[in-house]
N, C-alpha and C positions, 0 to 999 in steps of 0.2 A: 503623299511620302513626307516623312520627317527627316529634314536635312540636319546633318552635324553642323555644316557651316552654311549660313544663308547667303553670304556675299562673296563674290569673286572680284578683286580690284585688278584691272587690266591695264598695263603699261607697255608700250612698244615704240618702235620706230617704223611702223608700217604705213603711216600717213593715211589719207582718206581717199586717195585717187583711185586705188585698186580695191579688190574685193576682199582683201585679207582680213580686215578687222570684222567685217560682216559675217565671213565664213567661220571665224573663231567663236563669234557669239553664237551662231547657229549651232556649232558643234556642242557648246556648253549647254545650250537650251535643250537640244535633243537627248543628250546623255544625262542631263539633270534638270528636269522640268520644274520651274519655280525658282530657280536660282537667280539671284539678283546680280547682274554684271555691271560694275561701275567702271566707266572709262576714265582713267587717271589722265592719260594723254597718249596720243599716237604720233606726236609730232617731235619726238626726240630726234635729233639729226641722225641720218642714216649711218649705221655702223658705229656710232659714237657711244661706246660702252661707259665711258667715264661720265658723260652728260647724262645718260640714263641712270647711272648709279647715284649721281647727285640729285636727280629729280626724284628718285625713289626715296632717298634719305630724307629729303625735305618733306616728302608726303607721309612717310612711314607712320609717324605718331598720330595722325589725323585719319587714317584709313579705318574703315569698319572691320571689326574682328572677322576673320575668315581666311580665305585663300588669297594671296597676293601673287599674280602671275605677271612677270616681267619678261619681255622678249626683245633684246637688243643683241643680236646674235650673228655677227659676221662670221663665225667659225661653224655655222650649222652644217651638219653632214660630216664634220671632221671628227677627230678623236676627242674633242672636248666633251665633257660629261653633261648630261641633263640631270638636274639635282632638285630636291625638295628639302627645305630647311625649316625645322619647327622652332618657334620662338614663344616666349611668354607663357610657358607652361601648357602649350597646345592651343592657345588663343588664336594663333595665326600660323600659317605655313607659307613660306615664300617658294614659289616654283619658277624655275628659269635655267638658263645656261651656267654653267660653272666657269665663267669668264671674268669674274670680279664685279658683275653687275649687282648682285644681290648683297654683296659684303657691307657697303656703307650703311644700308638700311638695317641689316641684321645687327650691326654694331650700335645703331641708334636705338634699337629696341631693347637691347641688353644682352645681345649675344646669342649664339646658336646653341640649342639643347640637343637636338639630334639632326641628323642629315642622312639622306638616302640617294643613291646613284639610281635614277630611274631607268633601269636596264631590264625590266620585265615586259616583254612586248605584249603580254596578254592585257595590259592596261592601256595600250596604245591603239590608234587606228591603223588599219593596213594602208600602206602608203605606196603610191606609184613612183615616189622619188625620196629624196633625203634632204630636201631644202625648205620644208615648211614644218618644223617642229612645233610651232605655235598651234597649228591645226592638228597635227598627228600625235604629239607627245604631251605638251604642256596643257592643252585644253582638256584632253581625256583625263589626264592625271588629276586636274583640278576638279573636274566633275566627279571622279571617284572619291576624292577626299570630301567633297561636300556631302556625298552619299554615306559616308562614314566608313570607307575603307581605310584600314590602319595604315599609318605611314610605312611601317616596315614591310607591308605586303608588296609595296610598289617597286621593290627593288633591293639592291645590296646596301645594308647599312654601312655607312662610312664615317670616319673620323671628321668632325667639322673643322679641326684644326688644319687638316690637309687640303681644304677648299681654296680656290683661288682668291687672294685678297684684292681688295680695291685699293686704288691709288688715290689719296686725298691730298692736295697741296697744303703745306703748312707755311705760313708767313715767317719771315726771319728779321729780327731786329739787328741793325748794324751797329757798329761802334759809335757812329756819329748821330745815332738816335732815330735815324730814318727806318722805316719798316718796308721791306720788300714783300709786297702782297701780290696776290693773283685774282684775276677775275674768274669768279665761280660760274656766274650765270648773268645773263642779260635777259630780262623778261620782255614781254611784248610792249611794255611802255617805254622801254629803254633804260630802265633802272639797272644799275651796274653792282651787282652783289659782289663783294670782296670776301676773301677768307679771313676776315677780321671781325671780332666781337667788340662790343663797346668798351670792354676793359683793356683791350690791346693797345689803345692810344691813351695818351695823357688826358685825363677827364677834365683838366683845367683849360685845355687849349679850345679856343673858339673857332679857330681857322686852321686848315690844313692846305698843304701844297701837294699836288699830284703830279709826279713826273711819269710820262709815258712816251717812250720811243723819242726822247730828247725834248718833247714839248712839256710845258709846265702850265698847270691850271690850278687857281685857287678855288677852294670850296669852304663854305661856312657850316658848322654843326647846326643842325636843325631838328626839331621835333617832328615836323610833318612837311608835306610838300608846299602847303601854302606859305608856311614860314620862311621857305627858301627865297621866294620872290621872283618875279619875272626876270629872265635873262641871267640867271645865276645859277651856280651849282651848289648843291648842298650834300653833306654827309649825314645820313639818317640811319637810325636802327630800323631794319625792315621787319617784315611780318615773321620772319623765321629767327629773329634776334641777332641777325648779322649786320655789319655795317655795309651800307650801299650808298653809291653816288647817284644822286637824282637830281631832277630838275622839275620845276612847277610847270605841268601841262606841256612838257617837252621831253625829248630823248637826250638823257645824258650820255648814253652810248654814242650817239651821232656826234655830239659835241666833242667827246673825247677820242672818237674813232678808235673805239676798242670792241673786242669780242672775248668770249669765254676763253681762258687760257692765257691772256695777255697779262704781262707784268705791270703793276701799278706800284710806284714807290711813294710812299706816304711819309709826309714830315708835318708834325704840329708846329705852327708858327704863331707868333703874337699878332702879325698883321699879314695882309694878303700879298706881301712883296719879297719873299726869300726862296732858296733852292735846295737839291739832294741826289742819290744813286742806289743800286742794290741787286738782288737775285732771289728766287724762291726755291724751296725744296719739296720733295713728296716723300711721304712715309706710307708704308703698307697698313691697312686695317686688316686683320685677320679674324676669322670667325672662330669662336671658342666658347666654351661653357663658362658662364659667370658664377662665381661663388656667392652664395647667400651671406 
């Protein structure tokens, strides 16, 4: 069989304790023999659509062309829609719930070109219940797409502009020069990614002060973990081009006692001894056609 798409990249909050991931793999392989299933992660925190959307957005530009299937779906079985969104001239199709999960990745790739509400049951599995759309809807649809079924055959064509937007936190610069940022992600090493890029802070400042829940911490700009030095905190540009608070062979998150979603107020200082305040905002990212 010649496949239109060779790869299905699969992200979820299913974890590895139950059989859910294995069952979805099996459905894909039975319906589309030879397809390559890539597990992006299945450790998105349960029900955390925002975390799943950010994970998908970080990964999107590095994923193999093909179908991207993302399932973080606390509204499964409700009136929320199951959707497929075509991007990059058909090089990829994102499949998942219409709950904002796909929106940040779609925006990163350049915007939606076409979208379909996956409401044609002939492309789904017969289901004894309504709580496992990863198995019964998304995996079968992904398999059909890989086999060359046209997007518009899978359901009702819908306007991408009407899909649920994702919420991405945006840092705010205060009048006193401090920057109210937010923790986007803490990786398994304890590196604390902020919603700041390298150009968002004064490039001449070699030290910053971080204010978190009333506590203040000093951090030094660094090019890599080793340069931070033992027992210190550093502010580095991470592998996704964002600023992250890090430590050398230690957890910055444990030192700062922060988690995703926490506010961090950042101030560039000349020496590690000064103070600051703030708040962060969120803006919607909407799917839409990009103009050439």
